[in-house]
C-alpha positions as CSV (number, residue, x, y, z in Angstrom):
1,M,58.0,131.5,98.2
2,S,56.9,131.2,94.5
3,P,57.8,128.1,92.6
4,R,61.2,128.2,90.8
5,T,61.8,127.0,87.3
6,V,65.2,126.4,85.7
7,E,66.1,126.4,82.0
8,L,69.3,126.1,80.1
9,A,70.5,129.2,78.3
10,P,71.4,128.5,74.6
11,E,75.1,129.1,74.5
12,H,77.0,125.8,75.0
13,A,74.1,124.5,77.2
14,R,76.1,125.7,80.3
15,G,74.3,129.0,81.2
16,V,71.5,128.4,83.7
17,S,68.8,131.0,84.4
18,V,66.8,130.8,87.6
19,F,63.3,132.4,87.8
20,P,62.8,134.1,90.1
21,A,66.4,134.8,90.8
22,A,68.3,132.6,93.3
23,T,68.9,134.3,96.7
24,A,72.3,134.1,98.5
25,M,72.7,135.5,102.0
26,V,76.1,137.2,101.8
27,W,78.0,137.6,105.1
28,P,80.3,140.7,104.9
29,G,82.7,139.7,107.7
30,A,81.0,142.0,110.3
31,G,77.4,143.1,110.7
32,A,74.3,141.8,109.0
33,S,74.2,139.5,106.0
34,T,72.7,140.9,102.8
35,A,70.4,139.1,100.4
36,V,71.9,139.1,96.9
37,A,69.9,138.0,93.9
38,V,71.7,135.6,91.5
39,P,69.6,135.4,88.3
40,G,71.9,132.8,86.6
41,V,75.0,130.7,86.9
42,R,77.4,129.2,84.4
43,L,77.8,125.4,85.0
44,A,81.0,123.9,83.7
45,P,80.9,120.2,82.6
46,G,80.2,118.1,85.7
47,D,78.8,121.0,87.7
48,V,75.4,120.7,89.4
49,L,72.9,123.3,90.5
50,V,71.0,122.2,93.6
51,R,68.0,123.8,95.2
52,V,68.5,123.9,99.0
53,E,65.7,122.2,100.8
54,L,67.1,122.8,104.3
55,S,70.4,123.8,105.8
56,T,71.7,123.6,109.4
57,V,74.1,125.9,111.3
58,C,77.3,124.1,112.2
59,P,79.5,125.3,115.1
60,I,82.1,126.1,112.5
61,D,79.7,128.6,110.9
62,V,79.2,130.2,114.3
63,R,83.0,130.6,114.9
64,M,83.4,132.0,111.4
65,A,80.8,134.6,112.1
66,Q,82.5,135.4,115.5
67,G,86.0,135.7,113.9
68,G,87.3,132.5,115.4
69,E,87.8,130.7,112.0
70,S,89.8,131.9,109.0
71,A,87.5,133.3,106.3
72,A,87.7,135.6,103.3
73,P,84.5,137.6,103.3
74,P,82.2,138.5,101.6
75,L,81.0,134.9,101.4
76,V,78.0,132.7,101.7
77,L,78.3,130.7,104.9
78,G,77.0,127.2,105.5
79,H,78.0,123.7,104.4
80,E,75.4,121.3,106.0
81,A,72.3,120.8,103.8
82,V,70.1,118.6,101.8
83,G,68.6,119.6,98.4
84,V,67.2,118.7,95.0
85,I,69.0,118.7,91.7
86,E,67.7,121.4,89.3
87,A,70.3,121.6,86.5
88,F,73.6,120.1,85.2
89,G,76.5,121.4,83.3
90,E,77.2,119.8,79.9
91,G,77.4,116.1,80.0
92,G,75.5,115.7,83.3
93,A,77.0,114.4,86.5
94,R,77.4,111.2,88.4
95,S,77.0,110.3,92.1
96,S,80.0,109.3,94.3
97,A,79.1,105.7,93.4
98,G,79.4,106.4,89.7
99,K,75.7,106.4,88.9
100,K,74.1,109.0,86.6
101,L,72.3,111.7,88.6
102,S,68.9,112.9,87.5
103,L,67.0,116.2,87.7
104,G,64.7,116.3,90.7
105,Q,66.9,113.8,92.6
106,R,67.3,114.5,96.4
107,V,70.9,114.6,97.4
108,V,73.5,115.4,100.0
109,W,77.1,116.3,99.1
110,A,80.6,116.6,100.4
111,R,81.5,119.8,102.2
112,E,84.6,120.3,100.0
113,V,85.9,119.2,96.6
114,P,89.6,118.5,96.1
115,C,91.5,120.2,93.3
116,R,92.8,116.9,91.8
117,H,96.0,118.6,90.8
118,C,98.1,119.3,93.9
119,A,100.8,116.8,95.1
120,Q,98.5,115.4,97.8
121,C,95.7,114.7,95.3
122,R,98.1,113.2,92.8
123,R,99.4,110.8,95.4
124,G,95.9,109.6,96.2
125,D,95.3,111.7,99.4
126,P,92.5,114.1,98.4
127,G,91.6,114.6,102.0
128,A,94.8,116.5,102.4
129,C,94.3,118.7,99.3
130,V,95.9,122.1,99.8
131,A,93.6,123.8,97.2
132,A,90.2,122.3,98.0
133,V,87.1,124.3,97.4
134,R,85.3,124.4,100.7
135,Y,81.6,125.2,100.6
136,G,80.7,127.9,103.0
137,H,84.3,129.2,103.1
138,E,84.9,130.6,99.7
139,R,85.1,134.3,99.0
140,M,82.1,135.3,96.8
141,R,83.2,135.9,93.2
142,R,81.7,136.3,89.8
143,G,80.7,132.9,88.5
144,F,80.7,131.2,91.9
145,E,78.1,133.3,93.9
146,L,76.2,130.3,95.2
147,S,79.1,128.8,97.1
148,G,77.5,128.1,100.5
149,V,74.1,126.7,101.7
150,F,72.7,129.8,103.4
151,A,71.1,130.4,100.0
152,S,68.2,129.1,97.9
153,H,70.6,127.2,95.7
154,I,74.2,125.9,95.8
155,H,76.5,125.5,92.8
156,L,78.4,122.2,93.2
157,R,81.6,122.1,91.4
158,A,82.7,119.1,89.2
159,G,84.3,116.4,91.4
160,T,82.1,117.0,94.4
161,A,81.0,113.7,96.0
162,I,77.2,113.7,95.6
163,V,75.0,111.0,97.3
164,P,71.3,110.4,96.5
165,V,69.1,110.2,99.6
166,P,65.5,108.9,100.0
167,R,62.5,111.2,100.0
168,D,61.0,109.9,103.3
169,A,64.0,110.7,105.5
170,P,63.6,114.0,107.4
171,A,65.6,116.9,106.0
172,A,66.7,117.9,109.5
173,V,68.3,114.4,109.9
174,L,70.0,114.4,106.5
175,A,71.4,118.0,106.4
176,P,74.4,117.3,108.7
177,A,75.3,114.1,106.9
178,N,78.4,115.7,105.2
179,C,79.7,117.0,108.5
180,T,78.9,115.2,111.7
181,G,77.7,112.1,109.9
182,A,80.7,111.6,107.7
183,L,83.2,112.6,110.4
184,A,81.6,110.1,112.8
185,I,81.9,107.3,110.2
186,A,85.6,108.3,109.6
187,A,86.3,108.2,113.4
188,L,84.7,104.8,113.8
189,E,86.6,103.5,110.8
190,A,89.9,104.8,112.3
191,T,89.1,103.2,115.6
192,A,88.2,99.9,113.9
193,E,91.8,99.7,112.7
194,T,92.9,99.1,116.3
195,G,90.3,96.4,116.9
196,P,86.7,95.3,116.3
197,I,84.0,97.8,117.3
198,A,81.5,95.1,118.2
199,G,82.1,94.0,121.8
200,A,84.5,96.9,122.6
201,I,84.0,99.6,125.2
202,L,84.3,103.0,123.4
203,V,84.7,106.3,125.2
204,V,83.1,109.2,123.5
205,D,84.0,112.7,124.6
206,G,81.2,115.3,124.8
207,A,77.6,115.2,123.7
208,D,77.4,117.6,120.8
209,L,75.8,116.3,117.5
210,L,79.1,114.8,116.3
211,A,79.6,112.9,119.6
212,L,75.9,111.7,119.7
213,T,76.1,110.6,116.1
214,A,79.2,108.6,116.8
215,L,77.6,107.2,119.9
216,A,74.5,106.0,118.0
217,M,76.6,104.5,115.3
218,A,78.9,102.7,117.8
219,K,75.9,101.3,119.7
220,D,74.3,100.0,116.5
221,A,77.7,98.4,115.6
222,G,77.6,96.4,118.8
223,A,79.9,98.6,121.1
224,T,79.4,99.5,124.7
225,V,79.7,103.2,125.0
226,I,80.8,105.5,127.9
227,A,80.0,109.2,127.4
228,R,82.5,111.5,129.0
229,S,81.8,115.2,129.8
230,T,82.1,117.8,132.5
231,D,78.6,119.0,131.7
232,A,75.9,117.1,133.7
233,E,73.2,117.9,131.1
234,A,75.4,116.6,128.3
235,R,75.9,113.3,130.3
236,V,72.2,113.0,130.7
237,R,71.7,113.7,127.0
238,A,74.2,111.0,126.1
239,L,72.5,108.5,128.4
240,N,69.2,109.3,126.7
241,W,70.8,108.5,123.4
242,G,71.8,105.1,124.6
243,A,75.2,105.5,126.3
244,D,75.8,102.6,128.7
245,A,77.5,104.9,131.3
246,A,78.7,108.4,131.7
247,A,81.8,109.8,133.3
248,V,83.5,113.1,134.3
249,P,87.0,113.8,132.9
250,G,89.5,113.9,135.7
251,A,87.3,112.5,138.4
252,H,89.1,110.4,141.1
253,P,89.4,106.8,140.0
254,D,87.4,105.8,143.1
255,S,84.6,108.2,142.3
256,P,81.4,106.8,140.8
257,L,81.7,109.5,138.2
258,S,85.1,108.5,137.0
259,L,85.9,106.7,133.8
260,E,87.7,104.0,135.8
261,W,84.5,103.3,137.8
262,A,82.5,103.1,134.6
263,I,84.9,100.7,133.0
264,R,85.0,98.5,136.0
265,G,81.2,98.3,135.9
266,L,81.2,97.4,132.3
267,A,84.3,95.2,132.2
268,R,82.2,92.1,132.3
269,R,81.1,93.0,128.8
270,S,84.6,93.7,127.4
271,A,88.1,94.2,128.7
272,D,88.9,96.3,125.6
273,H,88.2,100.0,126.0
274,R,89.3,102.7,123.5
275,V,88.7,106.4,123.2
276,L,86.8,107.4,120.0
277,A,88.7,110.4,118.7
278,L,86.4,113.0,117.1
279,D,87.5,116.0,115.1
280,E,85.0,118.4,113.5
281,H,87.9,119.8,111.4
282,G,88.8,116.4,110.1
283,H,88.5,115.2,106.5
284,A,85.9,112.8,105.3
285,L,86.1,110.8,102.1
286,P,83.3,110.1,99.7
287,R,82.8,106.6,101.2
288,H,82.3,108.2,104.6
289,L,79.6,110.4,103.2
290,E,77.9,107.5,101.5
291,L,77.9,105.4,104.6
292,A,76.7,108.3,106.7
293,A,73.8,109.2,104.4
294,G,72.8,105.5,104.3
295,Y,73.0,105.2,108.1
296,L,71.0,108.4,108.8
297,A,68.3,107.4,106.2
298,D,67.9,104.1,107.9
299,S,68.3,104.9,111.6
300,W,66.5,108.2,112.1
301,H,63.5,106.4,113.6
302,R,65.8,104.6,116.1
303,H,67.6,107.7,117.4
304,P,66.3,111.2,118.0
305,F,68.4,112.9,115.3
306,G,65.5,115.2,114.2
307,A,64.6,116.1,117.8
308,V,67.9,118.0,118.4
309,V,67.2,120.3,115.4
310,A,65.1,123.4,116.0
311,E,62.2,124.4,113.9
312,P,63.7,126.1,110.8
313,L,64.0,129.8,110.4
314,P,63.5,131.5,107.0
315,L,66.5,132.2,104.9
316,A,66.1,136.0,105.5
317,Q,66.7,135.4,109.2
318,V,70.0,133.5,108.8
319,D,71.8,136.0,111.1
320,R,69.3,135.3,113.8
321,A,69.8,131.5,113.2
322,V,73.6,131.9,113.6
323,A,73.2,134.1,116.7
324,L,70.7,131.5,118.2
325,A,73.2,128.7,117.5
326,A,75.8,130.6,119.5
327,T,73.8,130.8,122.7
328,P,74.7,128.5,125.6
329,D,71.3,126.8,125.7
330,A,71.0,126.5,121.9
331,P,69.6,123.3,120.3
332,L,72.3,121.1,118.8
333,R,71.4,122.4,115.4
334,V,69.5,125.5,114.2
335,A,67.8,125.0,110.8
336,V,67.3,127.4,107.9
337,T,65.0,127.0,105.0
338,P,64.5,128.9,101.8
């Protein structure tokens, strides 16, 4: 792909032309996605144009493509990604921590941006915003064509939590930070409200990327972790990620595969055991994204985050990527690169 340059159009310093044109893979709701050229965007004050370095296919994207999630096609799917800032709206933009962002900075961002005007936002609960813009879920419309990450660029709206990330951390590790990473942090934070994580026995259900991320974070925080799944391969995967024991839901308490058996074997470490509740549809706050990005950038060499992401497919093959992610033996994440 030829190098891209971005320049500001003269009027009000808000029009941005992209040469060659940005590419968005537009999903029509059924059938194949279509490549649409987007030669320019209009950036309002606080908006940011980011060149997508790499995106990953979330299970939510798969369910949307299969009709199992609400959607308003045509739209650009995808919300998990890492990228580089290429342009700002008037006045520039700041990170979630309040620091001025720079052109060329590598970043991750929240998967939705609250409206700041509804009753929930006004009472200080932006996670419950009823009018949030959700990247990868918005109907494609004039002025907001680059609304998902299955594209060469994404148009981040003012108010989006944006977090700088280091250059040396693998893109495949950072891309899911706004989804599995932030949600795992949120789950651990909620669990910590019932007691300290360090020294506790935590039960993590499943061994998808969200569960494994939470498992790794919990272990690094000093917890003993039991992975629970009906899938034998998933239990093995969790043990390879550092789980202290694995159990089968519903197994008889006297069975070596039961949760009770595992807890008895680990009780010498802690009498306190809690289930870590994970919800891929949950809401993560900016601080959760900040903590997740920092954790992934620091811990990728300790845990095999990158190993569970397949070699990236080109953007033009995004439909193939989504179809691959839907197969029973798919890697935990399929990657797409422009």
